[in-house]
N, C-alpha and C positions, 0 to 999 in steps of 0.2 A: 504494500500500500504506500503510495506516495503522498506525503503531506505537503500541501501547497502553502506557501507563505501568505498570510493575510495582511501583514504590516511590514513596511520597510522604511528605512531612514535614508535621507540624503543629507548633504551639508546644509540645505536650507529648508527642508520640509520632512514631515512624516506623512507617508501615504498608507491608506488603509482601504483594503477591498472589503467593503461592507456587505455586498451581495455580489453574485457573479456578474451582474451588469451595472454595478454602482461603485464608484471610487470616491473617496474623500482625500483631499490634499490639504493638510494644515501646515501653512508656512510658519517658520520659527520667528519668535519675536526678534526684532532687530535685523532680520535677514536682508541681504542685498539680492534683488532680482536681477541677476546678470545673465548674459547669454549662456555662460558655462553652467551656472546653477540651474537655469531652466532646462538646459539640455540634459543635465543629470536627472532631474525630475522626470523628464520625458522617457528616458531609458528605463527607469524603475517602473514608471506607469505601464509601459509596454510589457515588462517582465511580469508584473502582477496581473495584468488583464489579458494578456495573450491576444488571440484573434477575436475575442468576444466583443461585439459592439456594446458600448456602455455609456452611462451618464456620469458626469464628474462635478463634484462640488469642491471648489477651492476657497480656502479662507485665508485672507492676507491680513496680518495684524496691523494695528495703527502705526507702529513704529517701523514698519518695513520701508525699505528704500529701493530705488531702481536705478540701473545703469542705463543711461540714455540710449546707448548702442543696442541694448536688448529690445528696444521698442521698434527697431528697424528690421527685425527678423521675423518671418512668419513661422513661429515655433510649432504650429499645429498643421502645417501644410501636408505632411505625410499622413497624419491621422485623418485629415479631411479626405485626402485622396483615397485612402483605404476604407473609408466609411466607419472608422473605429469609434468616433465620438458621436453619440446620438444627441446629447444635450449637455450644455455647460452652464453652470451657475457659479459666479464669482462673488464672494462677499469681501468687499474692500472696506476695511474699518476706517481708513483715512480718506478724506474727501479728495485729496490730490491724486492718490492712487486710483480711486474710483474714476475720476475724470480722465486720467491717462489711459486706463483700460478701455473706457468707452471710445476714446480716440483710436487706440490701437485696433480694436475690433472693427472700427469703421474702415481703417486702412487695409486690414487683412480679414475680410468677411469670412467667418468660419462656417456658418450654417444659419438656418433660420431659428434654431432653438438655442439662444444664448441670452443670459441675463447677467447684468452687473448691478449690484446693489450693496447697500451698507447694512442690510437687515438679514441675519442668518435664517430666521424663521420664514421670511418671505422666499428666500432662495430654496430652502428645503421643500416648502409647499409647492413652489413653481416646478422644481425638478420632479417631484412626485406626480404632478399633473401632466408634465411632458411625457414621462414614462408610461402613464396610463393611456394617454392619447396614442403613443406609439404602439402600445400593446393592442389597442382597439382598432387602429387603422393599418398597422404594419409599416408606417412611415412617419 
């Protein structure tokens, strides 16, 4: 019997596979969202989720910072091409990060099912609703 990992750590985040089709990424307090850090999260995400399409909740703390160069890279291009991500909700606890992410996702449109908010309860409810819609319609 193979035991699959449910939780993994990177230098900037803890990733937890909550269900086979649902991943939560909790970024560390004071982390720097750099291209290298985000790429590390991406590798671990793929290791945890495999080829299963899934929804993702990312929570970014208030004191997180970002590297400007990281905003010039389409970090989810491969996932979008492969159809891996069904829906993404990002909880940004700092107004600046929330605004930057909204701009980022407008430059690199990921999909129609994306939400950036500062409210965790709203993000969780929205993701549940999106997954229910996908289950009901198949898309």
